Backbone as XML, in Angstrom:
<?xml version="1.0"?>
<chain id="A" units="angstrom">
  <residue number="1" name="MET">
    <atom name="N" x="19.820" y="-75.122" z="-53.520"/>
    <atom name="CA" x="19.867" y="-73.771" z="-54.047"/>
    <atom name="C" x="18.609" y="-73.426" z="-54.845"/>
  </residue>
  <residue number="2" name="ARG">
    <atom name="N" x="17.725" y="-74.374" z="-55.115"/>
    <atom name="CA" x="16.557" y="-74.104" z="-55.937"/>
    <atom name="C" x="15.659" y="-73.029" z="-55.362"/>
  </residue>
  <residue number="3" name="LYS">
    <atom name="N" x="15.665" y="-72.883" z="-54.044"/>
    <atom name="CA" x="14.818" y="-71.891" z="-53.417"/>
    <atom name="C" x="15.315" y="-70.470" z="-53.667"/>
  </residue>
  <residue number="4" name="PHE">
    <atom name="N" x="16.626" y="-70.308" z="-53.904"/>
    <atom name="CA" x="17.221" y="-68.986" z="-54.038"/>
    <atom name="C" x="17.856" y="-68.732" z="-55.402"/>
  </residue>
  <residue number="5" name="VAL">
    <atom name="N" x="18.214" y="-69.794" z="-56.136"/>
    <atom name="CA" x="18.903" y="-69.644" z="-57.423"/>
    <atom name="C" x="18.356" y="-70.679" z="-58.403"/>
  </residue>
  <residue number="6" name="LEU">
    <atom name="N" x="18.094" y="-70.244" z="-59.641"/>
    <atom name="CA" x="17.705" y="-71.163" z="-60.706"/>
    <atom name="C" x="18.934" y="-71.494" z="-61.548"/>
  </residue>
  <residue number="7" name="GLU">
    <atom name="N" x="19.074" y="-72.751" z="-61.934"/>
    <atom name="CA" x="20.168" y="-73.162" z="-62.800"/>
    <atom name="C" x="19.610" y="-73.437" z="-64.184"/>
  </residue>
  <residue number="8" name="GLY">
    <atom name="N" x="20.301" y="-72.979" z="-65.214"/>
    <atom name="CA" x="19.855" y="-73.212" z="-66.583"/>
    <atom name="C" x="21.040" y="-73.390" z="-67.502"/>
  </residue>
  <residue number="9" name="ARG">
    <atom name="N" x="20.748" y="-73.708" z="-68.738"/>
    <atom name="CA" x="21.775" y="-73.841" z="-69.766"/>
    <atom name="C" x="21.403" y="-72.962" z="-70.950"/>
  </residue>
  <residue number="10" name="VAL">
    <atom name="N" x="22.409" y="-72.334" z="-71.546"/>
    <atom name="CA" x="22.210" y="-71.511" z="-72.735"/>
    <atom name="C" x="21.993" y="-72.451" z="-73.914"/>
  </residue>
  <residue number="11" name="ILE">
    <atom name="N" x="20.926" y="-72.220" z="-74.692"/>
    <atom name="CA" x="20.630" y="-73.120" z="-75.808"/>
    <atom name="C" x="20.838" y="-72.474" z="-77.173"/>
  </residue>
  <residue number="12" name="SER">
    <atom name="N" x="21.291" y="-71.220" z="-77.216"/>
    <atom name="CA" x="21.585" y="-70.584" z="-78.501"/>
    <atom name="C" x="22.645" y="-69.509" z="-78.297"/>
  </residue>
  <residue number="13" name="GLY">
    <atom name="N" x="23.200" y="-69.022" z="-79.388"/>
    <atom name="CA" x="24.191" y="-67.960" z="-79.314"/>
    <atom name="C" x="25.600" y="-68.491" z="-79.168"/>
  </residue>
  <residue number="14" name="CYS">
    <atom name="N" x="26.524" y="-67.601" z="-78.822"/>
    <atom name="CA" x="27.938" y="-67.986" z="-78.764"/>
    <atom name="C" x="28.306" y="-68.715" z="-77.471"/>
  </residue>
  <residue number="15" name="ASN">
    <atom name="N" x="27.501" y="-68.651" z="-76.450"/>
    <atom name="CA" x="27.799" y="-69.343" z="-75.184"/>
    <atom name="C" x="26.964" y="-70.604" z="-75.016"/>
  </residue>
  <residue number="16" name="ILE">
    <atom name="N" x="26.651" y="-71.286" z="-76.107"/>
    <atom name="CA" x="25.775" y="-72.449" z="-76.075"/>
    <atom name="C" x="26.326" y="-73.520" z="-75.132"/>
  </residue>
  <residue number="17" name="VAL">
    <atom name="N" x="25.455" y="-74.190" z="-74.403"/>
    <atom name="CA" x="25.703" y="-75.284" z="-73.453"/>
    <atom name="C" x="26.329" y="-74.778" z="-72.143"/>
  </residue>
  <residue number="18" name="GLU">
    <atom name="N" x="26.591" y="-73.497" z="-72.007"/>
    <atom name="CA" x="27.164" y="-72.959" z="-70.766"/>
    <atom name="C" x="26.093" y="-72.898" z="-69.683"/>
  </residue>
  <residue number="19" name="LYS">
    <atom name="N" x="26.468" y="-73.211" z="-68.448"/>
    <atom name="CA" x="25.536" y="-73.112" z="-67.315"/>
    <atom name="C" x="25.391" y="-71.662" z="-66.887"/>
  </residue>
  <residue number="20" name="VAL">
    <atom name="N" x="24.177" y="-71.286" z="-66.524"/>
    <atom name="CA" x="23.918" y="-69.949" z="-65.985"/>
    <atom name="C" x="23.116" y="-70.099" z="-64.699"/>
  </residue>
  <residue number="21" name="PHE">
    <atom name="N" x="23.290" y="-69.158" z="-63.792"/>
    <atom name="CA" x="22.574" y="-69.156" z="-62.524"/>
    <atom name="C" x="21.817" y="-67.846" z="-62.410"/>
  </residue>
  <residue number="22" name="ILE">
    <atom name="N" x="20.517" y="-67.928" z="-62.114"/>
    <atom name="CA" x="19.660" y="-66.751" z="-62.010"/>
    <atom name="C" x="19.232" y="-66.612" z="-60.553"/>
  </residue>
  <residue number="23" name="PRO">
    <atom name="N" x="19.708" y="-65.558" z="-59.852"/>
    <atom name="CA" x="19.363" y="-65.405" z="-58.431"/>
    <atom name="C" x="17.983" y="-64.800" z="-58.242"/>
  </residue>
  <residue number="24" name="ARG">
    <atom name="N" x="17.389" y="-65.077" z="-57.105"/>
    <atom name="CA" x="16.104" y="-64.483" z="-56.730"/>
    <atom name="C" x="16.386" y="-63.069" z="-56.223"/>
  </residue>
  <residue number="25" name="LEU">
    <atom name="N" x="15.604" y="-62.102" z="-56.677"/>
    <atom name="CA" x="15.806" y="-60.698" z="-56.304"/>
    <atom name="C" x="14.808" y="-60.272" z="-55.244"/>
  </residue>
  <residue number="26" name="SER">
    <atom name="N" x="15.245" y="-59.405" z="-54.359"/>
    <atom name="CA" x="14.349" y="-58.778" z="-53.389"/>
    <atom name="C" x="13.998" y="-57.394" z="-53.913"/>
  </residue>
  <residue number="27" name="LEU">
    <atom name="N" x="12.714" y="-57.136" z="-54.093"/>
    <atom name="CA" x="12.255" y="-55.865" z="-54.637"/>
    <atom name="C" x="11.448" y="-55.123" z="-53.584"/>
  </residue>
  <residue number="28" name="THR">
    <atom name="N" x="11.794" y="-53.853" z="-53.372"/>
    <atom name="CA" x="11.059" y="-52.999" z="-52.448"/>
    <atom name="C" x="10.643" y="-51.752" z="-53.218"/>
  </residue>
  <residue number="29" name="PRO">
    <atom name="N" x="9.356" y="-51.499" z="-53.374"/>
    <atom name="CA" x="8.925" y="-50.317" z="-54.113"/>
    <atom name="C" x="9.375" y="-49.030" z="-53.423"/>
  </residue>
  <residue number="30" name="SER">
    <atom name="N" x="9.727" y="-48.034" z="-54.236"/>
    <atom name="CA" x="10.194" y="-46.764" z="-53.692"/>
    <atom name="C" x="9.107" y="-45.686" z="-53.736"/>
  </residue>
  <residue number="31" name="ASP">
    <atom name="N" x="7.881" y="-46.079" z="-53.947"/>
    <atom name="CA" x="6.766" y="-45.132" z="-54.026"/>
    <atom name="C" x="6.426" y="-44.625" z="-52.619"/>
  </residue>
  <residue number="32" name="ASN">
    <atom name="N" x="6.563" y="-43.324" z="-52.390"/>
    <atom name="CA" x="6.308" y="-42.735" z="-51.067"/>
    <atom name="C" x="4.820" y="-42.603" z="-50.757"/>
  </residue>
  <residue number="33" name="ARG">
    <atom name="N" x="3.951" y="-42.816" z="-51.753"/>
    <atom name="CA" x="2.513" y="-42.720" z="-51.518"/>
    <atom name="C" x="1.977" y="-43.918" z="-50.749"/>
  </residue>
  <residue number="34" name="ILE">
    <atom name="N" x="2.721" y="-45.009" z="-50.726"/>
    <atom name="CA" x="2.296" y="-46.206" z="-49.992"/>
    <atom name="C" x="2.667" y="-46.012" z="-48.524"/>
  </residue>
  <residue number="35" name="PRO">
    <atom name="N" x="1.721" y="-46.119" z="-47.607"/>
    <atom name="CA" x="1.997" y="-45.819" z="-46.197"/>
    <atom name="C" x="2.748" y="-46.928" z="-45.451"/>
  </residue>
  <residue number="36" name="PHE">
    <atom name="N" x="3.140" y="-47.974" z="-46.120"/>
    <atom name="CA" x="3.876" y="-49.055" z="-45.474"/>
    <atom name="C" x="4.945" y="-49.573" z="-46.430"/>
  </residue>
  <residue number="37" name="LYS">
    <atom name="N" x="5.906" y="-50.294" z="-45.899"/>
    <atom name="CA" x="6.983" y="-50.871" z="-46.693"/>
    <atom name="C" x="6.757" y="-52.368" z="-46.822"/>
  </residue>
  <residue number="38" name="PHE">
    <atom name="N" x="7.009" y="-52.908" z="-47.985"/>
    <atom name="CA" x="6.950" y="-54.347" z="-48.159"/>
    <atom name="C" x="8.052" y="-54.777" z="-49.115"/>
  </residue>
  <residue number="39" name="LYS">
    <atom name="N" x="8.383" y="-56.042" z="-49.069"/>
    <atom name="CA" x="9.434" y="-56.593" z="-49.897"/>
    <atom name="C" x="8.880" y="-57.806" z="-50.640"/>
  </residue>
  <residue number="40" name="ARG">
    <atom name="N" x="9.196" y="-57.893" z="-51.913"/>
    <atom name="CA" x="8.753" y="-59.028" z="-52.724"/>
    <atom name="C" x="9.994" y="-59.711" z="-53.282"/>
  </residue>
  <residue number="41" name="ARG">
    <atom name="N" x="10.056" y="-61.022" z="-53.117"/>
    <atom name="CA" x="11.187" y="-61.786" z="-53.649"/>
    <atom name="C" x="10.708" y="-62.623" z="-54.827"/>
  </residue>
  <residue number="42" name="GLN">
    <atom name="N" x="11.372" y="-62.451" z="-55.979"/>
    <atom name="CA" x="10.976" y="-63.207" z="-57.152"/>
    <atom name="C" x="12.166" y="-63.391" z="-58.082"/>
  </residue>
  <residue number="43" name="PHE">
    <atom name="N" x="12.037" y="-64.379" z="-58.964"/>
    <atom name="CA" x="13.058" y="-64.607" z="-59.976"/>
    <atom name="C" x="12.752" y="-63.706" z="-61.172"/>
  </residue>
  <residue number="44" name="PRO">
    <atom name="N" x="13.776" y="-63.072" z="-61.773"/>
    <atom name="CA" x="13.544" y="-62.173" z="-62.914"/>
    <atom name="C" x="13.393" y="-62.955" z="-64.217"/>
  </residue>
  <residue number="45" name="ILE">
    <atom name="N" x="12.336" y="-63.768" z="-64.304"/>
    <atom name="CA" x="12.093" y="-64.561" z="-65.503"/>
    <atom name="C" x="10.635" y="-64.420" z="-65.904"/>
  </residue>
  <residue number="46" name="SER">
    <atom name="N" x="10.331" y="-64.785" z="-67.125"/>
    <atom name="CA" x="8.950" y="-64.835" z="-67.574"/>
    <atom name="C" x="8.744" y="-66.119" z="-68.371"/>
  </residue>
  <residue number="47" name="VAL">
    <atom name="N" x="7.557" y="-66.664" z="-68.263"/>
    <atom name="CA" x="7.229" y="-67.887" z="-68.974"/>
    <atom name="C" x="6.994" y="-67.547" z="-70.436"/>
  </residue>
  <residue number="48" name="SER">
    <atom name="N" x="7.607" y="-68.295" z="-71.325"/>
    <atom name="CA" x="7.412" y="-68.055" z="-72.752"/>
    <atom name="C" x="7.629" y="-69.348" z="-73.519"/>
  </residue>
  <residue number="49" name="PHE">
    <atom name="N" x="7.228" y="-69.342" z="-74.760"/>
    <atom name="CA" x="7.467" y="-70.481" z="-75.632"/>
    <atom name="C" x="7.590" y="-69.974" z="-77.057"/>
  </residue>
  <residue number="50" name="ALA">
    <atom name="N" x="8.169" y="-70.798" z="-77.911"/>
    <atom name="CA" x="8.310" y="-70.440" z="-79.316"/>
    <atom name="C" x="8.306" y="-71.715" z="-80.143"/>
  </residue>
  <residue number="51" name="MET">
    <atom name="N" x="7.906" y="-71.585" z="-81.386"/>
    <atom name="CA" x="7.989" y="-72.707" z="-82.317"/>
    <atom name="C" x="8.116" y="-72.150" z="-83.718"/>
  </residue>
  <residue number="52" name="THR">
    <atom name="N" x="8.673" y="-72.949" z="-84.612"/>
    <atom name="CA" x="8.817" y="-72.500" z="-85.987"/>
    <atom name="C" x="7.455" y="-72.524" z="-86.675"/>
  </residue>
  <residue number="53" name="ILE">
    <atom name="N" x="7.359" y="-71.855" z="-87.796"/>
    <atom name="CA" x="6.095" y="-71.798" z="-88.537"/>
    <atom name="C" x="5.650" y="-73.201" z="-88.950"/>
  </residue>
  <residue number="54" name="ASN">
    <atom name="N" x="6.578" y="-74.014" z="-89.430"/>
    <atom name="CA" x="6.225" y="-75.356" z="-89.896"/>
    <atom name="C" x="5.708" y="-76.219" z="-88.751"/>
  </residue>
  <residue number="55" name="LYS">
    <atom name="N" x="6.315" y="-76.115" z="-87.586"/>
    <atom name="CA" x="5.883" y="-76.914" z="-86.436"/>
    <atom name="C" x="4.574" y="-76.383" z="-85.853"/>
  </residue>
  <residue number="56" name="GLY">
    <atom name="N" x="4.264" y="-75.130" z="-86.099"/>
    <atom name="CA" x="3.088" y="-74.518" z="-85.502"/>
    <atom name="C" x="1.788" y="-74.813" z="-86.228"/>
  </residue>
  <residue number="57" name="GLN">
    <atom name="N" x="1.849" y="-75.410" z="-87.392"/>
    <atom name="CA" x="0.629" y="-75.673" z="-88.145"/>
    <atom name="C" x="-0.250" y="-76.676" z="-87.409"/>
  </residue>
  <residue number="58" name="GLY">
    <atom name="N" x="-1.512" y="-76.364" z="-87.282"/>
    <atom name="CA" x="-2.450" y="-77.263" z="-86.635"/>
    <atom name="C" x="-2.464" y="-77.164" z="-85.123"/>
  </residue>
  <residue number="59" name="GLN">
    <atom name="N" x="-1.701" y="-76.267" z="-84.556"/>
    <atom name="CA" x="-1.674" y="-76.103" z="-83.105"/>
    <atom name="C" x="-2.885" y="-75.292" z="-82.666"/>
  </residue>
  <residue number="60" name="GLY">
    <atom name="N" x="-3.435" y="-75.630" z="-81.529"/>
    <atom name="CA" x="-4.582" y="-74.904" z="-80.989"/>
    <atom name="C" x="-4.133" y="-73.721" z="-80.147"/>
  </residue>
  <residue number="61" name="VAL">
    <atom name="N" x="-5.096" y="-73.060" z="-79.545"/>
    <atom name="CA" x="-4.824" y="-71.916" z="-78.678"/>
    <atom name="C" x="-4.323" y="-72.423" z="-77.327"/>
  </residue>
  <residue number="62" name="LEU">
    <atom name="N" x="-3.290" y="-71.775" z="-76.805"/>
    <atom name="CA" x="-2.733" y="-72.133" z="-75.486"/>
    <atom name="C" x="-3.713" y="-71.723" z="-74.398"/>
  </residue>
  <residue number="63" name="LYS">
    <atom name="N" x="-4.041" y="-72.627" z="-73.511"/>
    <atom name="CA" x="-4.943" y="-72.325" z="-72.402"/>
    <atom name="C" x="-4.175" y="-72.427" z="-71.091"/>
  </residue>
  <residue number="64" name="ILE">
    <atom name="N" x="-4.402" y="-71.466" z="-70.222"/>
    <atom name="CA" x="-3.741" y="-71.414" z="-68.925"/>
    <atom name="C" x="-4.806" y="-71.325" z="-67.853"/>
  </residue>
  <residue number="65" name="LEU">
    <atom name="N" x="-4.693" y="-72.133" z="-66.820"/>
    <atom name="CA" x="-5.632" y="-72.096" z="-65.704"/>
    <atom name="C" x="-5.172" y="-71.052" z="-64.702"/>
  </residue>
  <residue number="66" name="ILE">
    <atom name="N" x="-6.048" y="-70.116" z="-64.371"/>
    <atom name="CA" x="-5.749" y="-69.068" z="-63.398"/>
    <atom name="C" x="-6.733" y="-69.204" z="-62.254"/>
  </residue>
  <residue number="67" name="ASN">
    <atom name="N" x="-6.205" y="-69.282" z="-61.042"/>
    <atom name="CA" x="-7.054" y="-69.354" z="-59.849"/>
    <atom name="C" x="-6.965" y="-68.050" z="-59.080"/>
  </residue>
  <residue number="68" name="ASP">
    <atom name="N" x="-8.093" y="-67.617" z="-58.505"/>
    <atom name="CA" x="-8.085" y="-66.434" z="-57.648"/>
    <atom name="C" x="-7.696" y="-66.832" z="-56.228"/>
  </residue>
  <residue number="69" name="GLU">
    <atom name="N" x="-7.804" y="-65.899" z="-55.280"/>
    <atom name="CA" x="-7.389" y="-66.156" z="-53.896"/>
    <atom name="C" x="-8.161" y="-67.300" z="-53.251"/>
  </residue>
  <residue number="70" name="ASP">
    <atom name="N" x="-9.414" y="-67.510" z="-53.685"/>
    <atom name="CA" x="-10.247" y="-68.571" z="-53.115"/>
    <atom name="C" x="-10.036" y="-69.918" z="-53.799"/>
  </residue>
  <residue number="71" name="GLY">
    <atom name="N" x="-9.225" y="-69.958" z="-54.850"/>
    <atom name="CA" x="-8.987" y="-71.196" z="-55.564"/>
    <atom name="C" x="-9.963" y="-71.440" z="-56.696"/>
  </residue>
  <residue number="72" name="ASP">
    <atom name="N" x="-10.854" y="-70.471" z="-56.958"/>
    <atom name="CA" x="-11.816" y="-70.610" z="-58.044"/>
    <atom name="C" x="-11.177" y="-70.143" z="-59.352"/>
  </residue>
  <residue number="73" name="GLY">
    <atom name="N" x="-11.614" y="-70.732" z="-60.456"/>
    <atom name="CA" x="-11.104" y="-70.338" z="-61.760"/>
    <atom name="C" x="-11.544" y="-68.929" z="-62.125"/>
  </residue>
  <residue number="74" name="THR">
    <atom name="N" x="-10.667" y="-68.192" z="-62.798"/>
    <atom name="CA" x="-10.969" y="-66.825" z="-63.215"/>
    <atom name="C" x="-10.315" y="-66.565" z="-64.564"/>
  </residue>
  <residue number="75" name="ASP">
    <atom name="N" x="-10.739" y="-65.516" z="-65.259"/>
    <atom name="CA" x="-10.121" y="-65.165" z="-66.534"/>
    <atom name="C" x="-9.338" y="-63.853" z="-66.438"/>
  </residue>
  <residue number="76" name="VAL">
    <atom name="N" x="-9.029" y="-63.421" z="-65.225"/>
    <atom name="CA" x="-8.295" y="-62.185" z="-64.993"/>
    <atom name="C" x="-6.938" y="-62.518" z="-64.384"/>
  </residue>
  <residue number="77" name="ALA">
    <atom name="N" x="-5.874" y="-62.013" z="-64.986"/>
    <atom name="CA" x="-4.525" y="-62.213" z="-64.467"/>
    <atom name="C" x="-3.878" y="-60.847" z="-64.271"/>
  </residue>
  <residue number="78" name="SER">
    <atom name="N" x="-3.135" y="-60.694" z="-63.191"/>
    <atom name="CA" x="-2.443" y="-59.430" z="-62.954"/>
    <atom name="C" x="-0.978" y="-59.588" z="-63.298"/>
  </residue>
  <residue number="79" name="ASN">
    <atom name="N" x="-0.412" y="-58.546" z="-63.865"/>
    <atom name="CA" x="0.991" y="-58.533" z="-64.239"/>
    <atom name="C" x="1.646" y="-57.378" z="-63.504"/>
  </residue>
  <residue number="80" name="VAL">
    <atom name="N" x="2.513" y="-57.693" z="-62.568"/>
    <atom name="CA" x="3.176" y="-56.669" z="-61.767"/>
    <atom name="C" x="4.622" y="-56.578" z="-62.215"/>
  </residue>
  <residue number="81" name="VAL">
    <atom name="N" x="5.030" y="-55.386" z="-62.659"/>
    <atom name="CA" x="6.405" y="-55.164" z="-63.093"/>
    <atom name="C" x="6.938" y="-53.950" z="-62.356"/>
  </residue>
  <residue number="82" name="TYR">
    <atom name="N" x="8.065" y="-54.127" z="-61.676"/>
    <atom name="CA" x="8.736" y="-53.012" z="-61.018"/>
    <atom name="C" x="9.833" y="-52.521" z="-61.960"/>
  </residue>
  <residue number="83" name="ARG">
    <atom name="N" x="9.613" y="-51.384" z="-62.591"/>
    <atom name="CA" x="10.536" y="-50.839" z="-63.606"/>
    <atom name="C" x="11.912" y="-50.549" z="-63.038"/>
  </residue>
  <residue number="84" name="GLU">
    <atom name="N" x="12.024" y="-50.238" z="-61.728"/>
    <atom name="CA" x="13.326" y="-49.888" z="-61.166"/>
    <atom name="C" x="14.299" y="-51.069" z="-61.195"/>
  </residue>
  <residue number="85" name="VAL">
    <atom name="N" x="13.798" y="-52.279" z="-61.328"/>
    <atom name="CA" x="14.671" y="-53.453" z="-61.435"/>
    <atom name="C" x="15.487" y="-53.381" z="-62.712"/>
  </residue>
  <residue number="86" name="PHE">
    <atom name="N" x="14.930" y="-52.796" z="-63.769"/>
    <atom name="CA" x="15.577" y="-52.783" z="-65.063"/>
    <atom name="C" x="16.362" y="-51.494" z="-65.338"/>
  </residue>
  <residue number="87" name="CYS">
    <atom name="N" x="16.540" y="-50.643" z="-64.342"/>
    <atom name="CA" x="17.228" y="-49.364" z="-64.549"/>
    <atom name="C" x="18.686" y="-49.552" z="-64.978"/>
  </residue>
  <residue number="88" name="ASN">
    <atom name="N" x="19.380" y="-50.558" z="-64.460"/>
    <atom name="CA" x="20.801" y="-50.750" z="-64.744"/>
    <atom name="C" x="21.062" y="-51.799" z="-65.809"/>
  </residue>
  <residue number="89" name="VAL">
    <atom name="N" x="20.015" y="-52.240" z="-66.485"/>
    <atom name="CA" x="20.187" y="-53.286" z="-67.501"/>
    <atom name="C" x="20.499" y="-52.662" z="-68.834"/>
  </residue>
</chain>
């Protein structure tokens, strides 16, 4: 199921230790200006991290390696968000 569903556990709040399943969504833009139709499948998650102030002392800057289409390193990252996914949330 890893290809279609992510499994996780709640680590805070009232449902702590409960298993959750996050399905992969199929997104199709509804913009009529695009002369073709395409579908993008992705998990509705974002990479993040957190730490307390005391644990964060002495920590350096987080570095992320980004490769372009040719596999070369770059400092430009694109962030694509389809707002219609969040209409019913």
